[in-house]
Structures are given as C-alpha cells and as structure tokens.
DSSP file (Angstrom, degrees, kcal/mol; ACC not computed):
  #  RESIDUE AA STRUCTURE BP1 BP2  ACC     N-H-->O    O-->H-N    N-H-->O    O-->H-N    TCO  KAPPA ALPHA  PHI   PSI    X-CA   Y-CA   Z-CA
    1    1 A M              0   0    0      0, 0.0     2,-0.1     0, 0.0     0, 0.0   0.000 360.0 360.0 360.0 129.5   26.2  -13.7  -11.9
    2    2 A S     >  -     0   0    0      1,-0.1     4,-2.2     4,-0.0     3,-0.4  -0.310 360.0-112.6 -82.2 165.6   25.8  -15.3   -8.6
    3    3 A Y  H  > S+     0   0    0      1,-0.2     4,-2.8     2,-0.2     5,-0.2   0.844 116.0  59.5 -66.6 -22.9   22.8  -16.0   -6.6
    4    4 A E  H  > S+     0   0    0      2,-0.2     4,-1.5     1,-0.2    -1,-0.2   0.900 106.1  48.2 -68.8 -37.9   23.9  -13.5   -4.0
    5    5 A T  H  > S+     0   0    0     -3,-0.4     4,-2.0     2,-0.2    -1,-0.2   0.919 114.1  48.6 -68.9 -44.1   23.8  -10.7   -6.7
    6    6 A R  H  X S+     0   0    0     -4,-2.2     4,-2.2     1,-0.2    -2,-0.2   0.956 110.7  48.4 -55.4 -53.9   20.3  -12.0   -7.7
    7    7 A T  H  X S+     0   0    0     -4,-2.8     4,-2.6     1,-0.2    -1,-0.2   0.779 106.1  58.8 -64.1 -28.7   18.9  -12.1   -4.2
    8    8 A H  H  X S+     0   0    0     -4,-1.5     4,-2.2    -5,-0.2    -1,-0.2   0.944 107.9  45.3 -60.8 -48.2   20.2   -8.6   -3.5
    9    9 A S  H  X S+     0   0    0     -4,-2.0     4,-2.2     1,-0.2    -2,-0.2   0.931 114.1  49.4 -67.9 -36.7   18.1   -7.4   -6.4
   10   10 A I  H  X S+     0   0    0     -4,-2.2     4,-2.4     1,-0.2    -1,-0.2   0.911 111.0  48.8 -68.0 -42.6   15.1   -9.4   -5.2
   11   11 A D  H  X S+     0   0    0     -4,-2.6     4,-1.9     2,-0.2    -1,-0.2   0.794 108.6  54.3 -65.2 -33.0   15.5   -8.1   -1.8
   12   12 A A  H  X S+     0   0    0     -4,-2.2     4,-1.9     2,-0.2    -2,-0.2   0.861 107.8  50.8 -56.6 -48.1   15.7   -4.5   -3.1
   13   13 A F  H  X S+     0   0    0     -4,-2.2     4,-2.4     2,-0.2    -2,-0.2   0.910 108.8  51.4 -66.6 -42.8   12.5   -5.1   -5.0
   14   14 A A  H  X S+     0   0    0     -4,-2.4     4,-2.6     1,-0.2    -2,-0.2   0.911 107.4  52.0 -59.1 -43.0   10.8   -6.4   -1.8
   15   15 A E  H  X S+     0   0    0     -4,-1.9     4,-2.2     2,-0.2    -1,-0.2   0.858 108.0  51.6 -63.7 -33.8   11.9   -3.4    0.1
   16   16 A T  H  X S+     0   0    0     -4,-1.9     4,-3.1     2,-0.2     5,-0.2   0.943 109.2  51.8 -59.8 -47.8   10.4   -1.1   -2.6
   17   17 A M  H  X S+     0   0    0     -4,-2.4     4,-2.7     1,-0.2    -2,-0.2   0.975 111.2  46.6 -50.9 -53.5    7.1   -3.1   -2.3
   18   18 A T  H  X S+     0   0    0     -4,-2.6     4,-1.8     1,-0.2    -1,-0.2   0.888 112.0  51.3 -54.8 -41.0    7.2   -2.5    1.5
   19   19 A G  H  X S+     0   0    0     -4,-2.2     4,-2.7     1,-0.2    -1,-0.2   0.915 111.2  47.5 -68.5 -43.9    8.0    1.1    1.0
   20   20 A S  H  X S+     0   0    0     -4,-3.1     4,-2.5     2,-0.2    -2,-0.2   0.866 110.3  52.2 -63.7 -36.1    5.0    1.5   -1.5
   21   21 A A  H  X S+     0   0    0     -4,-2.7     4,-2.1    -5,-0.2    -1,-0.2   0.886 108.9  48.9 -60.9 -43.1    2.7   -0.3    0.9
   22   22 A T  H  X S+     0   0    0     -4,-1.8     4,-1.8    -5,-0.2    -2,-0.2   0.927 112.9  49.7 -62.9 -50.5    3.7    2.1    3.7
   23   23 A G  H  X S+     0   0    0     -4,-2.7     4,-2.1     2,-0.2    -2,-0.2   0.886 111.8  47.3 -51.5 -48.7    3.1    5.1    1.2
   24   24 A V  H  X S+     0   0    0     -4,-2.5     4,-2.6     1,-0.2    -1,-0.2   0.924 111.1  50.5 -64.8 -45.6   -0.3    3.8    0.1
   25   25 A Q  H  X S+     0   0    0     -4,-2.1     4,-1.8     1,-0.2    -1,-0.2   0.841 110.7  51.0 -70.2 -27.3   -1.3    3.2    3.7
   26   26 A G  H  X S+     0   0    0     -4,-1.8     4,-1.3     2,-0.2    -1,-0.2   0.903 111.4  46.2 -70.0 -38.6   -0.2    6.9    4.7
   27   27 A V  H  < S+     0   0    0     -4,-2.1     4,-0.5     2,-0.2    -2,-0.2   0.883 109.0  57.3 -68.0 -38.4   -2.2    8.4    1.9
   28   28 A R  H >< S+     0   0    0     -4,-2.6     3,-1.2     1,-0.2    -2,-0.2   0.937 108.0  47.6 -60.0 -44.6   -5.2    6.1    3.0
   29   29 A Q  H 3< S+     0   0    0     -4,-1.8    -1,-0.2     1,-0.3    -2,-0.2   0.739 111.4  50.4 -75.6 -21.1   -5.1    7.7    6.5
   30   30 A R  T 3< S+     0   0    0     -4,-1.3    -1,-0.3    -5,-0.1    -2,-0.2   0.389  76.0 128.2 -91.7   7.4   -4.9   11.1    5.2
   31   31 A T    <   -     0   0    0     -3,-1.2    -3,-0.0    -4,-0.5     2,-0.0  -0.457  60.8-126.2 -63.7 118.6   -7.8   10.8    2.9
   32   32 A P        -     0   0    0      0, 0.0     2,-0.3     0, 0.0    -1,-0.1  -0.321  29.7-178.6 -70.5 145.4  -10.2   13.7    3.6
   33   33 A R        -     0   0    0     27,-0.1     2,-0.6    -2,-0.0     5,-0.1  -0.990  30.7-118.3-141.1 139.1  -13.8   13.0    4.5
   34   34 A F        +     0   0    0     -2,-0.3     2,-0.2    19,-0.3     5,-0.1  -0.724  43.7 168.3 -81.4 120.9  -16.5   15.6    5.2
   35   35 A E        -     0   0    0     -2,-0.6     3,-0.3     1,-0.0     4,-0.2  -0.629  53.2 -86.3-118.9-179.0  -17.7   15.0    8.8
   36   36 A G  S >  S+     0   0    0     -2,-0.2     3,-0.7     1,-0.2     4,-0.3   0.826 124.6  53.2 -62.1 -33.0  -19.9   17.2   11.0
   37   37 A W  T 3  S+     0   0    0      1,-0.2     3,-0.5     2,-0.1    -1,-0.2   0.830 111.2  45.0 -77.9 -28.0  -16.9   19.3   12.3
   38   38 A N  T 3  S+     0   0    0     -3,-0.3    -1,-0.2     1,-0.2    -2,-0.2   0.221  93.7  78.3 -98.6  17.0  -15.6   20.2    8.9
   39   39 A L    X   +     0   0    0     -3,-0.7     3,-1.7    -4,-0.2     4,-0.3   0.591  66.6  95.0 -87.4 -12.2  -18.9   21.1    7.4
   40   40 A A  G >  S+     0   0    0     -3,-0.5     3,-1.5     1,-0.3    -1,-0.2   0.812  75.8  57.4 -54.8 -37.2  -18.9   24.4    9.1
   41   41 A P  G 3  S+     0   0    0      0, 0.0    -1,-0.3     0, 0.0    -2,-0.1   0.838 104.6  57.3 -59.1 -30.5  -17.4   26.3    6.1
   42   42 A L  G X  S+     0   0    0     -3,-1.7     3,-2.6    -4,-0.1    -2,-0.2   0.398  73.0 132.3 -89.2   3.3  -20.4   25.0    4.1
   43   43 A A  T <  S+     0   0    0     -3,-1.5    -3,-0.0    -4,-0.3     0, 0.0  -0.280  74.8  24.5 -48.3 130.2  -23.1   26.5    6.4
   44   44 A G  T 3  S+     0   0    0      1,-0.3    -1,-0.3     2,-0.0    -2,-0.1   0.426  90.7 136.6  92.3  -7.9  -25.6   28.2    4.3
   45   45 A V    <   -     0   0    0     -3,-2.6    -1,-0.3     1,-0.1     5,-0.2  -0.610  58.7-109.7 -73.1 125.4  -24.7   26.1    1.3
   46   46 A P     >  -     0   0    0      0, 0.0     4,-1.1     0, 0.0     3,-0.4   0.105  33.4 -95.4 -48.9 170.1  -27.7   24.8   -0.6
   47   47 A V  H >> S+     0   0    0      1,-0.2     4,-1.5     2,-0.2     3,-0.9   0.876 123.3  63.8 -48.7 -44.8  -28.8   21.3   -0.6
   48   48 A V  H >> S+     0   0    0      1,-0.3     4,-1.6     2,-0.2     3,-1.0   0.926  99.1  55.5 -48.5 -51.2  -26.9   20.7   -3.9
   49   49 A G  H 3> S+     0   0    0     -3,-0.4     4,-1.2     1,-0.3    -1,-0.3   0.827 105.8  50.9 -59.3 -34.2  -23.7   21.4   -2.0
   50   50 A L  H <X S+     0   0    0     -4,-1.1     4,-1.6    -3,-0.9    -1,-0.3   0.740 103.8  55.4 -80.0 -19.1  -24.5   18.8    0.5
   51   51 A M  H <X S+     0   0    0     -4,-1.5     4,-2.3    -3,-1.0    -2,-0.2   0.840 105.2  57.4 -74.0 -28.2  -25.2   16.1   -2.2
   52   52 A F  H  X S+     0   0    0     -4,-1.6     4,-1.7    -5,-0.2    -2,-0.2   0.870 103.6  50.0 -68.7 -38.7  -21.7   17.0   -3.3
   53   53 A T  H  X S+     0   0    0     -4,-1.2     4,-3.0     2,-0.2   -19,-0.3   0.881 109.2  53.4 -65.2 -37.4  -20.2   16.2    0.1
   54   54 A D  H  X S+     0   0    0     -4,-1.6     4,-1.5     1,-0.2    -2,-0.2   0.934 111.4  44.2 -65.5 -45.2  -22.1   12.9    0.0
   55   55 A R  H  X S+     0   0    0     -4,-2.3     4,-1.6     2,-0.2    -1,-0.2   0.820 112.3  52.0 -65.9 -30.3  -20.5   12.0   -3.4
   56   56 A F  H  X S+     0   0    0     -4,-1.7     4,-2.7     2,-0.2    -2,-0.2   0.915 111.0  49.3 -72.4 -46.8  -17.0   13.2   -2.2
   57   57 A N  H  X S+     0   0    0     -4,-3.0     4,-2.1     1,-0.2    -2,-0.2   0.806 110.1  51.4 -73.7 -24.7  -17.4   10.9    1.0
   58   58 A T  H  X S+     0   0    0     -4,-1.5     4,-2.3    -5,-0.2    -1,-0.2   0.899 110.9  45.5 -71.7 -37.4  -18.4    8.0   -1.2
   59   59 A I  H  X S+     0   0    0     -4,-1.6     4,-2.5     2,-0.2     5,-0.3   0.917 113.8  50.8 -66.7 -42.4  -15.4    8.5   -3.4
   60   60 A A  H  X S+     0   0    0     -4,-2.7     4,-1.5     1,-0.2    -2,-0.2   0.915 111.8  47.9 -63.3 -40.6  -13.2    8.8   -0.2
   61   61 A D  H  X S+     0   0    0     -4,-2.1     4,-2.3     2,-0.2     5,-0.2   0.934 110.3  51.3 -55.7 -53.4  -14.7    5.6    1.2
   62   62 A T  H  X S+     0   0    0     -4,-2.3     4,-2.6     1,-0.2    -2,-0.2   0.853 113.7  43.9 -56.9 -42.1  -14.2    3.8   -2.0
   63   63 A W  H  X S+     0   0    0     -4,-2.5     4,-2.9     2,-0.2    -1,-0.2   0.854 110.2  56.1 -71.6 -31.7  -10.4    5.0   -2.0
   64   64 A N  H  X S+     0   0    0     -4,-1.5     4,-1.7    -5,-0.3    -2,-0.2   0.911 111.1  42.4 -71.4 -43.4  -10.0    4.2    1.6
   65   65 A D  H  X S+     0   0    0     -4,-2.3     4,-1.3     2,-0.2    -2,-0.2   0.908 117.0  48.4 -76.6 -36.0  -11.1    0.6    1.0
   66   66 A S  H  X S+     0   0    0     -4,-2.6     4,-2.9    -5,-0.2     3,-0.4   0.938 111.0  50.1 -62.1 -46.9   -9.0    0.2   -2.3
   67   67 A A  H  X S+     0   0    0     -4,-2.9     4,-2.5     1,-0.2    -1,-0.2   0.872 107.3  53.2 -60.6 -39.8   -6.0    1.6   -0.7
   68   68 A G  H  X S+     0   0    0     -4,-1.7     4,-1.6    -5,-0.2    -1,-0.2   0.818 112.4  46.3 -58.3 -38.4   -6.4   -0.8    2.3
   69   69 A I  H  X S+     0   0    0     -4,-1.3     4,-2.4    -3,-0.4    -2,-0.2   0.878 113.7  48.1 -72.8 -46.6   -6.5   -3.8   -0.3
   70   70 A L  H  X S+     0   0    0     -4,-2.9     4,-2.2     1,-0.2    -2,-0.2   0.884 112.7  49.0 -63.1 -41.9   -3.5   -2.4   -2.2
   71   71 A S  H  X S+     0   0    0     -4,-2.5     4,-2.5     2,-0.2    -2,-0.2   0.919 111.3  48.0 -62.0 -49.0   -1.5   -1.9    1.0
   72   72 A D  H  X S+     0   0    0     -4,-1.6     4,-2.7     1,-0.2     5,-0.2   0.864 111.2  50.5 -65.5 -38.3   -2.2   -5.3    2.3
   73   73 A V  H  X S+     0   0    0     -4,-2.4     4,-2.9     2,-0.2     5,-0.3   0.941 110.3  50.4 -62.3 -44.5   -1.3   -7.0   -1.1
   74   74 A L  H  X S+     0   0    0     -4,-2.2     4,-2.0    -5,-0.2    -2,-0.2   0.942 111.5  46.5 -63.6 -42.5    1.9   -5.2   -1.3
   75   75 A H  H  X S+     0   0    0     -4,-2.5     4,-1.7     2,-0.2    -1,-0.2   0.948 115.3  46.5 -63.2 -46.4    2.9   -6.1    2.2
   76   76 A K  H  X S+     0   0    0     -4,-2.7     4,-1.8     1,-0.2     3,-0.3   0.948 115.4  45.9 -60.1 -53.2    1.9   -9.8    1.7
   77   77 A D  H  X S+     0   0    0     -4,-2.9     4,-1.9     1,-0.3    -1,-0.2   0.753 106.9  57.9 -69.4 -26.9    3.7  -10.0   -1.7
   78   78 A A  H  X S+     0   0    0     -4,-2.0     4,-2.4    -5,-0.3     5,-0.3   0.908 106.0  51.1 -68.1 -38.8    6.8   -8.3   -0.4
   79   79 A G  H  X S+     0   0    0     -4,-1.7     4,-1.5    -3,-0.3    -2,-0.2   0.864 110.2  49.2 -62.5 -41.4    7.0  -11.1    2.2
   80   80 A R  H  X S+     0   0    0     -4,-1.8     4,-1.5     2,-0.2    -1,-0.2   0.823 110.2  50.7 -56.9 -41.2    6.7  -13.7   -0.6
   81   81 A V  H  X S+     0   0    0     -4,-1.9     4,-1.7     2,-0.2    -2,-0.2   0.862 110.0  48.5 -71.6 -39.2    9.4  -12.0   -2.6
   82   82 A T  H  X S+     0   0    0     -4,-2.4     4,-2.0     1,-0.2     5,-0.2   0.884 108.2  54.3 -68.0 -35.9   11.7  -11.9    0.2
   83   83 A L  H  X S+     0   0    0     -4,-1.5     4,-1.9    -5,-0.3    -2,-0.2   0.919 106.7  54.2 -66.2 -34.0   11.0  -15.6    1.0
   84   84 A S  H  X S+     0   0    0     -4,-1.5     4,-1.6     1,-0.2    -1,-0.2   0.832 104.4  52.3 -64.7 -33.9   12.0  -16.4   -2.6
   85   85 A A  H  X S+     0   0    0     -4,-1.7     4,-1.9     2,-0.2    -1,-0.2   0.878 109.3  50.3 -60.4 -42.2   15.2  -14.6   -2.1
   86   86 A H  H  X S+     0   0    0     -4,-2.0     4,-2.3     2,-0.2    -2,-0.2   0.821 106.5  55.3 -68.5 -36.2   15.9  -16.8    1.0
   87   87 A H  H  X S+     0   0    0     -4,-1.9     4,-1.7    -5,-0.2    -1,-0.2   0.898 107.7  49.9 -65.6 -40.0   15.0  -19.9   -1.0
   88   88 A Y  H  X S+     0   0    0     -4,-1.6     4,-2.2     2,-0.2    -2,-0.2   0.912 110.1  50.1 -62.1 -42.9   17.7  -18.9   -3.6
   89   89 A R  H  X S+     0   0    0     -4,-1.9     4,-2.9     1,-0.2    -2,-0.2   0.948 111.3  49.0 -64.6 -45.3   20.3  -18.4   -0.8
   90   90 A Q  H  X S+     0   0    0     -4,-2.3     4,-2.4     1,-0.2    -1,-0.2   0.839 110.2  50.3 -65.7 -30.8   19.5  -21.8    0.5
   91   91 A A  H  X S+     0   0    0     -4,-1.7     4,-2.3     2,-0.2    -1,-0.2   0.918 110.0  51.1 -67.0 -42.9   19.8  -23.4   -3.0
   92   92 A E  H  X S+     0   0    0     -4,-2.2     4,-1.9     2,-0.2    -2,-0.2   0.940 111.2  47.8 -66.6 -46.7   23.2  -21.7   -3.4
   93   93 A L  H  X S+     0   0    0     -4,-2.9     4,-1.6     1,-0.2    -2,-0.2   0.920 111.5  50.6 -61.2 -40.5   24.4  -23.0    0.1
   94   94 A A  H  X S+     0   0    0     -4,-2.4     4,-0.6     1,-0.2    -1,-0.2   0.849 107.6  52.7 -65.9 -36.6   23.2  -26.5   -0.7
   95   95 A S  H >< S+     0   0    0     -4,-2.3     3,-0.7     1,-0.2    -1,-0.2   0.874 109.2  50.4 -66.1 -37.6   25.0  -26.5   -4.1
   96   96 A R  H 3< S+     0   0    0     -4,-1.9    -1,-0.2     1,-0.2    -2,-0.2   0.832 105.0  55.6 -63.5 -36.9   28.2  -25.5   -2.4
   97   97 A T  H 3<        0   0    0     -4,-1.6    -1,-0.2     1,-0.2    -2,-0.2   0.580 360.0 360.0 -79.5  -8.2   28.0  -28.2    0.2
   98   98 A K    <<        0   0    0     -3,-0.7    -1,-0.2    -4,-0.6    -2,-0.1   0.447 360.0 360.0 -85.1 360.0   27.7  -31.0   -2.4
C-alpha cells in the first residue's frame, strides 16, 4: 500500500470532519429559542409555562455553546489531519529522490 493510498484515506477523513463541523454549525444556527416575538402563542399561559421557556432557553444556550466548541474542534482537527496527509506526501517525495 503506497503513501498516496493512505493519504487519500486521510484526506477523505478530514473532509468528513469538515462536513460534520459544517453540519453541527448548521444545527447550532437553527437551535430554537423562545424570544419575545415567538412567545405570543403562550399568551395566557400560567407562570409555570414561562418557567418552562426559561429552562428551554437555558438548554438551548448550552447546546449553542457546546455546538460552537464542537464545530471549532472539528474544523481545527480537520486541518491538522490534512496537514498530516501533506507530511506523508512530502515524506514519500523525499524517499523517491534519494
């Protein structure tokens, strides 16, 4: 098995990581949150219902923060994985020229 075959697999894995990061970022942007404009359907709901919206918003904020961290890590690590494939290619070129 040549380095090129291995680096192709490594590059494919890095692309998968980048795609996952993009997907997580998309879900992060679509995380619902109860704001003033979308509380209208809850008009007339007792205070207990408003406590639910606060809890829901806390969970949404936690998910938003966590998804941001996960997306950043996936993007950064995908770059590192791609760089490792580049190093393998450089090593193969160097071994051929000797």
